[in-house]
TORKOL-4160 file (C-alpha; in steps of 0.2 Angstrom, whole numbers, padded with zeros to 4 digits, m for minus):
374
<pt num="1" X="0000" Y="0000" Z="0000"/>
<pt num="2" X="0014" Y="0012" Z="0005"/>
<pt num="3" X="0023" Y="0008" Z="m0011"/>
<pt num="4" X="0007" Y="0013" Z="m0021"/>
<pt num="5" X="0006" Y="0029" Z="m0012"/>
<pt num="6" X="0024" Y="0033" Z="m0016"/>
<pt num="7" X="0022" Y="0029" Z="m0034"/>
<pt num="8" X="0006" Y="0040" Z="m0035"/>
<pt num="9" X="0016" Y="0054" Z="m0027"/>
<pt num="10" X="0030" Y="0052" Z="m0039"/>
<pt num="11" X="0018" Y="0052" Z="m0054"/>
<pt num="12" X="0009" Y="0067" Z="m0048"/>
<pt num="13" X="0025" Y="0077" Z="m0045"/>
<pt num="14" X="0031" Y="0072" Z="m0063"/>
<pt num="15" X="0015" Y="0078" Z="m0071"/>
<pt num="16" X="0015" Y="0094" Z="m0060"/>
<pt num="17" X="0033" Y="0098" Z="m0066"/>
<pt num="18" X="0028" Y="0095" Z="m0084"/>
<pt num="19" X="0013" Y="0106" Z="m0083"/>
<pt num="20" X="0023" Y="0120" Z="m0074"/>
<pt num="21" X="0037" Y="0118" Z="m0088"/>
<pt num="22" X="0023" Y="0120" Z="m0101"/>
<pt num="23" X="0017" Y="0136" Z="m0093"/>
<pt num="24" X="0034" Y="0143" Z="m0093"/>
<pt num="25" X="0038" Y="0139" Z="m0111"/>
<pt num="26" X="0031" Y="0147" Z="m0127"/>
<pt num="27" X="0024" Y="0133" Z="m0138"/>
<pt num="28" X="0024" Y="0135" Z="m0157"/>
<pt num="29" X="0015" Y="0122" Z="m0167"/>
<pt num="30" X="0014" Y="0123" Z="m0186"/>
<pt num="31" X="m0003" Y="0123" Z="m0193"/>
<pt num="32" X="m0001" Y="0130" Z="m0211"/>
<pt num="33" X="0012" Y="0134" Z="m0224"/>
<pt num="34" X="0010" Y="0145" Z="m0239"/>
<pt num="35" X="0023" Y="0145" Z="m0252"/>
<pt num="36" X="0034" Y="0134" Z="m0262"/>
<pt num="37" X="0052" Y="0133" Z="m0267"/>
<pt num="38" X="0047" Y="0130" Z="m0285"/>
<pt num="39" X="0029" Y="0130" Z="m0293"/>
<pt num="40" X="0021" Y="0133" Z="m0310"/>
<pt num="41" X="0010" Y="0145" Z="m0300"/>
<pt num="42" X="0021" Y="0160" Z="m0296"/>
<pt num="43" X="0008" Y="0167" Z="m0284"/>
<pt num="44" X="0015" Y="0154" Z="m0271"/>
<pt num="45" X="0033" Y="0160" Z="m0274"/>
<pt num="46" X="0039" Y="0174" Z="m0263"/>
<pt num="47" X="0055" Y="0184" Z="m0262"/>
<pt num="48" X="0054" Y="0198" Z="m0249"/>
<pt num="49" X="0039" Y="0197" Z="m0237"/>
<pt num="50" X="0036" Y="0214" Z="m0230"/>
<pt num="51" X="0019" Y="0212" Z="m0221"/>
<pt num="52" X="0005" Y="0200" Z="m0216"/>
<pt num="53" X="m0013" Y="0204" Z="m0211"/>
<pt num="54" X="m0029" Y="0194" Z="m0209"/>
<pt num="55" X="m0047" Y="0201" Z="m0212"/>
<pt num="56" X="m0063" Y="0197" Z="m0203"/>
<pt num="57" X="m0066" Y="0181" Z="m0213"/>
<pt num="58" X="m0049" Y="0174" Z="m0211"/>
<pt num="59" X="m0042" Y="0178" Z="m0228"/>
<pt num="60" X="m0023" Y="0181" Z="m0227"/>
<pt num="61" X="m0015" Y="0196" Z="m0235"/>
<pt num="62" X="0004" Y="0195" Z="m0239"/>
<pt num="63" X="0014" Y="0209" Z="m0245"/>
<pt num="64" X="0028" Y="0204" Z="m0257"/>
<pt num="65" X="0041" Y="0217" Z="m0261"/>
<pt num="66" X="0049" Y="0207" Z="m0274"/>
<pt num="67" X="0036" Y="0211" Z="m0287"/>
<pt num="68" X="0027" Y="0224" Z="m0276"/>
<pt num="69" X="0011" Y="0215" Z="m0275"/>
<pt num="70" X="m0001" Y="0210" Z="m0260"/>
<pt num="71" X="m0007" Y="0192" Z="m0263"/>
<pt num="72" X="m0023" Y="0186" Z="m0255"/>
<pt num="73" X="m0026" Y="0168" Z="m0249"/>
<pt num="74" X="m0041" Y="0160" Z="m0240"/>
<pt num="75" X="m0039" Y="0153" Z="m0222"/>
<pt num="76" X="m0033" Y="0137" Z="m0229"/>
<pt num="77" X="m0019" Y="0144" Z="m0239"/>
<pt num="78" X="m0028" Y="0143" Z="m0256"/>
<pt num="79" X="m0023" Y="0158" Z="m0268"/>
<pt num="80" X="m0038" Y="0170" Z="m0272"/>
<pt num="81" X="m0030" Y="0185" Z="m0281"/>
<pt num="82" X="m0017" Y="0198" Z="m0280"/>
<pt num="83" X="m0017" Y="0217" Z="m0281"/>
<pt num="84" X="m0003" Y="0230" Z="m0285"/>
<pt num="85" X="0012" Y="0228" Z="m0295"/>
<pt num="86" X="0028" Y="0238" Z="m0300"/>
<pt num="87" X="0026" Y="0256" Z="m0306"/>
<pt num="88" X="0020" Y="0273" Z="m0302"/>
<pt num="89" X="0001" Y="0271" Z="m0306"/>
<pt num="90" X="m0013" Y="0271" Z="m0294"/>
<pt num="91" X="m0012" Y="0252" Z="m0291"/>
<pt num="92" X="0007" Y="0251" Z="m0293"/>
<pt num="93" X="0021" Y="0253" Z="m0281"/>
<pt num="94" X="0040" Y="0256" Z="m0280"/>
<pt num="95" X="0042" Y="0248" Z="m0263"/>
<pt num="96" X="0028" Y="0240" Z="m0254"/>
<pt num="97" X="0034" Y="0244" Z="m0236"/>
<pt num="98" X="0020" Y="0237" Z="m0225"/>
<pt num="99" X="0001" Y="0233" Z="m0226"/>
<pt num="100" X="m0013" Y="0234" Z="m0213"/>
<pt num="101" X="m0032" Y="0230" Z="m0212"/>
<pt num="102" X="m0044" Y="0241" Z="m0203"/>
<pt num="103" X="m0061" Y="0235" Z="m0194"/>
<pt num="104" X="m0070" Y="0237" Z="m0211"/>
<pt num="105" X="m0058" Y="0225" Z="m0220"/>
<pt num="106" X="m0051" Y="0240" Z="m0230"/>
<pt num="107" X="m0032" Y="0237" Z="m0235"/>
<pt num="108" X="m0019" Y="0251" Z="m0233"/>
<pt num="109" X="m0003" Y="0249" Z="m0242"/>
<pt num="110" X="0012" Y="0260" Z="m0239"/>
<pt num="111" X="0025" Y="0264" Z="m0252"/>
<pt num="112" X="0040" Y="0273" Z="m0244"/>
<pt num="113" X="0049" Y="0277" Z="m0260"/>
<pt num="114" X="0034" Y="0287" Z="m0266"/>
<pt num="115" X="0028" Y="0294" Z="m0249"/>
<pt num="116" X="0011" Y="0287" Z="m0254"/>
<pt num="117" X="m0002" Y="0278" Z="m0245"/>
<pt num="118" X="m0015" Y="0267" Z="m0255"/>
<pt num="119" X="m0032" Y="0261" Z="m0247"/>
<pt num="120" X="m0042" Y="0248" Z="m0255"/>
<pt num="121" X="m0061" Y="0248" Z="m0252"/>
<pt num="122" X="m0065" Y="0230" Z="m0258"/>
<pt num="123" X="m0084" Y="0231" Z="m0256"/>
<pt num="124" X="m0085" Y="0246" Z="m0268"/>
<pt num="125" X="m0070" Y="0242" Z="m0279"/>
<pt num="126" X="m0063" Y="0259" Z="m0274"/>
<pt num="127" X="m0044" Y="0264" Z="m0273"/>
<pt num="128" X="m0040" Y="0279" Z="m0263"/>
<pt num="129" X="m0022" Y="0287" Z="m0265"/>
<pt num="130" X="m0014" Y="0299" Z="m0252"/>
<pt num="131" X="0002" Y="0308" Z="m0254"/>
<pt num="132" X="0012" Y="0315" Z="m0240"/>
<pt num="133" X="0013" Y="0334" Z="m0240"/>
<pt num="134" X="0031" Y="0332" Z="m0234"/>
<pt num="135" X="0046" Y="0321" Z="m0238"/>
<pt num="136" X="0050" Y="0306" Z="m0227"/>
<pt num="137" X="0066" Y="0302" Z="m0236"/>
<pt num="138" X="0061" Y="0284" Z="m0238"/>
<pt num="139" X="0057" Y="0282" Z="m0219"/>
<pt num="140" X="0038" Y="0280" Z="m0221"/>
<pt num="141" X="0036" Y="0262" Z="m0215"/>
<pt num="142" X="0019" Y="0259" Z="m0207"/>
<pt num="143" X="0001" Y="0265" Z="m0207"/>
<pt num="144" X="m0014" Y="0262" Z="m0197"/>
<pt num="145" X="m0032" Y="0268" Z="m0197"/>
<pt num="146" X="m0036" Y="0279" Z="m0181"/>
<pt num="147" X="m0053" Y="0278" Z="m0172"/>
<pt num="148" X="m0059" Y="0292" Z="m0184"/>
<pt num="149" X="m0061" Y="0285" Z="m0202"/>
<pt num="150" X="m0054" Y="0300" Z="m0210"/>
<pt num="151" X="m0037" Y="0299" Z="m0201"/>
<pt num="152" X="m0022" Y="0288" Z="m0203"/>
<pt num="153" X="m0008" Y="0285" Z="m0191"/>
<pt num="154" X="0009" Y="0285" Z="m0201"/>
<pt num="155" X="0026" Y="0281" Z="m0195"/>
<pt num="156" X="0041" Y="0291" Z="m0202"/>
<pt num="157" X="0054" Y="0303" Z="m0199"/>
<pt num="158" X="0051" Y="0321" Z="m0206"/>
<pt num="159" X="0064" Y="0329" Z="m0218"/>
<pt num="160" X="0067" Y="0345" Z="m0208"/>
<pt num="161" X="0083" Y="0353" Z="m0213"/>
<pt num="162" X="0081" Y="0368" Z="m0201"/>
<pt num="163" X="0081" Y="0358" Z="m0185"/>
<pt num="164" X="0082" Y="0340" Z="m0178"/>
<pt num="165" X="0064" Y="0334" Z="m0178"/>
<pt num="166" X="0062" Y="0318" Z="m0168"/>
<pt num="167" X="0043" Y="0315" Z="m0171"/>
<pt num="168" X="0040" Y="0298" Z="m0177"/>
<pt num="169" X="0021" Y="0295" Z="m0177"/>
<pt num="170" X="0010" Y="0308" Z="m0187"/>
<pt num="171" X="m0008" Y="0309" Z="m0190"/>
<pt num="172" X="m0014" Y="0312" Z="m0208"/>
<pt num="173" X="m0031" Y="0318" Z="m0212"/>
<pt num="174" X="m0037" Y="0310" Z="m0228"/>
<pt num="175" X="m0050" Y="0324" Z="m0231"/>
<pt num="176" X="m0039" Y="0339" Z="m0230"/>
<pt num="177" X="m0024" Y="0328" Z="m0235"/>
<pt num="178" X="m0013" Y="0337" Z="m0222"/>
<pt num="179" X="m0003" Y="0331" Z="m0207"/>
<pt num="180" X="m0012" Y="0337" Z="m0192"/>
<pt num="181" X="m0002" Y="0330" Z="m0177"/>
<pt num="182" X="0015" Y="0324" Z="m0173"/>
<pt num="183" X="0019" Y="0313" Z="m0158"/>
<pt num="184" X="0033" Y="0302" Z="m0150"/>
<pt num="185" X="0049" Y="0311" Z="m0151"/>
<pt num="186" X="0063" Y="0298" Z="m0152"/>
<pt num="187" X="0075" Y="0310" Z="m0143"/>
<pt num="188" X="0063" Y="0310" Z="m0128"/>
<pt num="189" X="0063" Y="0291" Z="m0128"/>
<pt num="190" X="0077" Y="0282" Z="m0137"/>
<pt num="191" X="0091" Y="0293" Z="m0142"/>
<pt num="192" X="0101" Y="0308" Z="m0136"/>
<pt num="193" X="0100" Y="0323" Z="m0148"/>
<pt num="194" X="0117" Y="0329" Z="m0142"/>
<pt num="195" X="0127" Y="0314" Z="m0147"/>
<pt num="196" X="0131" Y="0314" Z="m0166"/>
<pt num="197" X="0131" Y="0295" Z="m0167"/>
<pt num="198" X="0114" Y="0293" Z="m0159"/>
<pt num="199" X="0107" Y="0307" Z="m0171"/>
<pt num="200" X="0114" Y="0297" Z="m0185"/>
<pt num="201" X="0106" Y="0281" Z="m0178"/>
<pt num="202" X="0089" Y="0289" Z="m0177"/>
<pt num="203" X="0088" Y="0294" Z="m0195"/>
<pt num="204" X="0088" Y="0277" Z="m0203"/>
<pt num="205" X="0072" Y="0267" Z="m0204"/>
<pt num="206" X="0076" Y="0256" Z="m0189"/>
<pt num="207" X="0059" Y="0256" Z="m0180"/>
<pt num="208" X="0047" Y="0241" Z="m0177"/>
<pt num="209" X="0029" Y="0246" Z="m0174"/>
<pt num="210" X="0012" Y="0237" Z="m0171"/>
<pt num="211" X="m0005" Y="0240" Z="m0164"/>
<pt num="212" X="m0011" Y="0230" Z="m0148"/>
<pt num="213" X="m0024" Y="0231" Z="m0135"/>
<pt num="214" X="m0039" Y="0242" Z="m0139"/>
<pt num="215" X="m0031" Y="0259" Z="m0145"/>
<pt num="216" X="m0012" Y="0256" Z="m0142"/>
<pt num="217" X="0002" Y="0258" Z="m0154"/>
<pt num="218" X="0019" Y="0251" Z="m0149"/>
<pt num="219" X="0036" Y="0256" Z="m0156"/>
<pt num="220" X="0053" Y="0249" Z="m0152"/>
<pt num="221" X="0070" Y="0250" Z="m0160"/>
<pt num="222" X="0079" Y="0237" Z="m0172"/>
<pt num="223" X="0093" Y="0239" Z="m0159"/>
<pt num="224" X="0087" Y="0229" Z="m0144"/>
<pt num="225" X="0086" Y="0241" Z="m0129"/>
<pt num="226" X="0072" Y="0231" Z="m0119"/>
<pt num="227" X="0061" Y="0247" Z="m0120"/>
<pt num="228" X="0045" Y="0249" Z="m0129"/>
<pt num="229" X="0035" Y="0266" Z="m0131"/>
<pt num="230" X="0016" Y="0265" Z="m0133"/>
<pt num="231" X="0005" Y="0279" Z="m0139"/>
<pt num="232" X="m0014" Y="0279" Z="m0136"/>
<pt num="233" X="m0022" Y="0283" Z="m0152"/>
<pt num="234" X="m0037" Y="0292" Z="m0143"/>
<pt num="235" X="m0029" Y="0302" Z="m0129"/>
<pt num="236" X="m0011" Y="0303" Z="m0138"/>
<pt num="237" X="m0004" Y="0298" Z="m0121"/>
<pt num="238" X="0013" Y="0290" Z="m0122"/>
<pt num="239" X="0020" Y="0277" Z="m0110"/>
<pt num="240" X="0035" Y="0266" Z="m0108"/>
<pt num="241" X="0035" Y="0247" Z="m0105"/>
<pt num="242" X="0050" Y="0237" Z="m0102"/>
<pt num="243" X="0066" Y="0243" Z="m0095"/>
<pt num="244" X="0081" Y="0250" Z="m0105"/>
<pt num="245" X="0097" Y="0241" Z="m0105"/>
<pt num="246" X="0111" Y="0254" Z="m0102"/>
<pt num="247" X="0120" Y="0256" Z="m0112"/>
<pt num="248" X="0113" Y="0248" Z="m0128"/>
<pt num="249" X="0128" Y="0250" Z="m0138"/>
<pt num="250" X="0147" Y="0253" Z="m0136"/>
<pt num="251" X="0157" Y="0264" Z="m0148"/>
<pt num="252" X="0173" Y="0258" Z="m0156"/>
<pt num="253" X="0187" Y="0266" Z="m0167"/>
<pt num="254" X="0180" Y="0267" Z="m0185"/>
<pt num="255" X="0198" Y="0265" Z="m0191"/>
<pt num="256" X="0200" Y="0248" Z="m0182"/>
<pt num="257" X="0184" Y="0241" Z="m0188"/>
<pt num="258" X="0192" Y="0227" Z="m0198"/>
<pt num="259" X="0201" Y="0221" Z="m0183"/>
<pt num="260" X="0186" Y="0220" Z="m0172"/>
<pt num="261" X="0176" Y="0212" Z="m0186"/>
<pt num="262" X="0190" Y="0199" Z="m0187"/>
<pt num="263" X="0186" Y="0193" Z="m0169"/>
<pt num="264" X="0170" Y="0185" Z="m0175"/>
<pt num="265" X="0160" Y="0193" Z="m0161"/>
<pt num="266" X="0142" Y="0197" Z="m0166"/>
<pt num="267" X="0134" Y="0215" Z="m0165"/>
<pt num="268" X="0146" Y="0226" Z="m0174"/>
<pt num="269" X="0138" Y="0240" Z="m0185"/>
<pt num="270" X="0145" Y="0252" Z="m0197"/>
<pt num="271" X="0135" Y="0268" Z="m0200"/>
<pt num="272" X="0140" Y="0283" Z="m0211"/>
<pt num="273" X="0130" Y="0298" Z="m0214"/>
<pt num="274" X="0129" Y="0317" Z="m0213"/>
<pt num="275" X="0134" Y="0316" Z="m0194"/>
<pt num="276" X="0150" Y="0306" Z="m0198"/>
<pt num="277" X="0157" Y="0289" Z="m0199"/>
<pt num="278" X="0154" Y="0277" Z="m0184"/>
<pt num="279" X="0158" Y="0260" Z="m0179"/>
<pt num="280" X="0149" Y="0252" Z="m0164"/>
<pt num="281" X="0143" Y="0236" Z="m0156"/>
<pt num="282" X="0125" Y="0233" Z="m0150"/>
<pt num="283" X="0119" Y="0221" Z="m0137"/>
<pt num="284" X="0106" Y="0213" Z="m0148"/>
<pt num="285" X="0092" Y="0215" Z="m0162"/>
<pt num="286" X="0073" Y="0216" Z="m0162"/>
<pt num="287" X="0067" Y="0204" Z="m0176"/>
<pt num="288" X="0048" Y="0205" Z="m0173"/>
<pt num="289" X="0035" Y="0216" Z="m0164"/>
<pt num="290" X="0017" Y="0209" Z="m0165"/>
<pt num="291" X="0001" Y="0211" Z="m0155"/>
<pt num="292" X="m0018" Y="0208" Z="m0154"/>
<pt num="293" X="m0032" Y="0214" Z="m0142"/>
<pt num="294" X="m0024" Y="0203" Z="m0128"/>
<pt num="295" X="m0005" Y="0203" Z="m0130"/>
<pt num="296" X="0010" Y="0212" Z="m0136"/>
<pt num="297" X="0025" Y="0201" Z="m0141"/>
<pt num="298" X="0043" Y="0207" Z="m0143"/>
<pt num="299" X="0055" Y="0195" Z="m0152"/>
<pt num="300" X="0073" Y="0199" Z="m0150"/>
<pt num="301" X="0090" Y="0191" Z="m0150"/>
<pt num="302" X="0105" Y="0195" Z="m0138"/>
<pt num="303" X="0124" Y="0193" Z="m0142"/>
<pt num="304" X="0137" Y="0185" Z="m0132"/>
<pt num="305" X="0154" Y="0185" Z="m0141"/>
<pt num="306" X="0151" Y="0174" Z="m0157"/>
<pt num="307" X="0134" Y="0167" Z="m0150"/>
<pt num="308" X="0116" Y="0174" Z="m0152"/>
<pt num="309" X="0101" Y="0169" Z="m0142"/>
<pt num="310" X="0083" Y="0172" Z="m0147"/>
<pt num="311" X="0070" Y="0177" Z="m0134"/>
<pt num="312" X="0052" Y="0184" Z="m0133"/>
<pt num="313" X="0045" Y="0196" Z="m0120"/>
<pt num="314" X="0026" Y="0194" Z="m0118"/>
<pt num="315" X="0016" Y="0209" Z="m0112"/>
<pt num="316" X="m0003" Y="0210" Z="m0108"/>
<pt num="317" X="m0014" Y="0222" Z="m0117"/>
<pt num="318" X="m0011" Y="0235" Z="m0102"/>
<pt num="319" X="0008" Y="0234" Z="m0105"/>
<pt num="320" X="0011" Y="0222" Z="m0090"/>
<pt num="321" X="0026" Y="0210" Z="m0092"/>
<pt num="322" X="0019" Y="0192" Z="m0092"/>
<pt num="323" X="0035" Y="0183" Z="m0096"/>
<pt num="324" X="0053" Y="0183" Z="m0103"/>
<pt num="325" X="0055" Y="0167" Z="m0113"/>
<pt num="326" X="0070" Y="0159" Z="m0121"/>
<pt num="327" X="0066" Y="0152" Z="m0139"/>
<pt num="328" X="0081" Y="0141" Z="m0139"/>
<pt num="329" X="0071" Y="0126" Z="m0135"/>
<pt num="330" X="0060" Y="0127" Z="m0150"/>
<pt num="331" X="0063" Y="0115" Z="m0165"/>
<pt num="332" X="0064" Y="0131" Z="m0176"/>
<pt num="333" X="0079" Y="0137" Z="m0186"/>
<pt num="334" X="0080" Y="0155" Z="m0182"/>
<pt num="335" X="0096" Y="0159" Z="m0191"/>
<pt num="336" X="0103" Y="0156" Z="m0208"/>
<pt num="337" X="0121" Y="0160" Z="m0209"/>
<pt num="338" X="0122" Y="0178" Z="m0201"/>
<pt num="339" X="0104" Y="0182" Z="m0205"/>
<pt num="340" X="0088" Y="0180" Z="m0194"/>
<pt num="341" X="0078" Y="0168" Z="m0205"/>
<pt num="342" X="0061" Y="0169" Z="m0195"/>
<pt num="343" X="0052" Y="0186" Z="m0195"/>
<pt num="344" X="0035" Y="0187" Z="m0185"/>
<pt num="345" X="0023" Y="0198" Z="m0194"/>
<pt num="346" X="0006" Y="0196" Z="m0187"/>
<pt num="347" X="m0004" Y="0189" Z="m0172"/>
<pt num="348" X="m0022" Y="0186" Z="m0174"/>
<pt num="349" X="m0036" Y="0186" Z="m0161"/>
<pt num="350" X="m0035" Y="0167" Z="m0159"/>
<pt num="351" X="m0016" Y="0169" Z="m0154"/>
<pt num="352" X="m0010" Y="0161" Z="m0171"/>
<pt num="353" X="0007" Y="0168" Z="m0175"/>
<pt num="354" X="0011" Y="0172" Z="m0194"/>
<pt num="355" X="0029" Y="0172" Z="m0198"/>
<pt num="356" X="0040" Y="0174" Z="m0214"/>
<pt num="357" X="0052" Y="0159" Z="m0214"/>
<pt num="358" X="0067" Y="0161" Z="m0225"/>
<pt num="359" X="0075" Y="0144" Z="m0222"/>
<pt num="360" X="0078" Y="0135" Z="m0238"/>
<pt num="361" X="0066" Y="0147" Z="m0247"/>
<pt num="362" X="0054" Y="0161" Z="m0243"/>
<pt num="363" X="0037" Y="0155" Z="m0236"/>
<pt num="364" X="0024" Y="0160" Z="m0223"/>
<pt num="365" X="0021" Y="0148" Z="m0208"/>
<pt num="366" X="0006" Y="0149" Z="m0196"/>
<pt num="367" X="0009" Y="0143" Z="m0178"/>
<pt num="368" X="m0004" Y="0140" Z="m0165"/>
<pt num="369" X="0002" Y="0146" Z="m0148"/>
<pt num="370" X="m0001" Y="0143" Z="m0129"/>
<pt num="371" X="m0001" Y="0161" Z="m0124"/>
<pt num="372" X="m0017" Y="0160" Z="m0114"/>
<pt num="373" X="m0009" Y="0146" Z="m0103"/>
<pt num="374" X="0006" Y="0156" Z="m0099"/>
């Protein structure tokens, strides 16, 4: 009898430990693949995936910068149609930078090389085109519909030669075709305007952004800092979640860059521009920022010598940190040579994660997750 009790205790402890391990580990289970290495149907061949979004009936929209199209597939991965193409016309693009869908299933496509936003209203077969009244110098990368249908939130750095302008998020009124608001100054949250290197860092398009919660926009840097800034799209209140790693980079002699690169250590960056030529080492890189009404997920890697380690930090829709989780346990190849080969692009309301996978050939993979159990 005592032996039976002991065995039952051991079995119970085993299953409790297993359950606790599952609760502390992000599970990604593949459920759908879109794309082939070779196919007679070129709509299943991708080259440079810039964005993924899903409408209210589950259709999957995939922005492919290789031919500047957005391809539409049903929820089972069957091709429906594509829109766009290379050119300067109303339904053409020089660089499809990102896509997004609003609550009315209207698609917005950003073309950063033309400083242009195109909105597709599918129910009425209409196309609306909006040009920025100011230059973004190719930094226009994201667009979202605000709570007011006539307004768009745009992410770009302004070309203002008279002064350093750090505002990153701008409100564009589609009726007046004017920019009516400027928010989130990067020199208040990410960079020091008195340091030429950081001014230089701030000018290139190194920002990740997404929507999450009810009305929140989240922004973080390509360079991993541990910090995310949020903007409430109704009240325009900004807030910080996460905590910044200090410092997030270390500057080295530009003239000795070849020597430092020869050490094999990860994280060295060369950056040249109007503020000078710089060489520095960063602590890590962001490779994804996605959110839905319940969660915000920040995917990043850290560098230790020649090694790189993938992680995800999970936040609630209020910005409360849920967990920091290493992704090293997953049976997923995150790196191809020196490049990150898995790029998370979208998280739907069922907590399904949509990623661009560049291992072997470009494709889209959908993963179910256990976010609600963490």
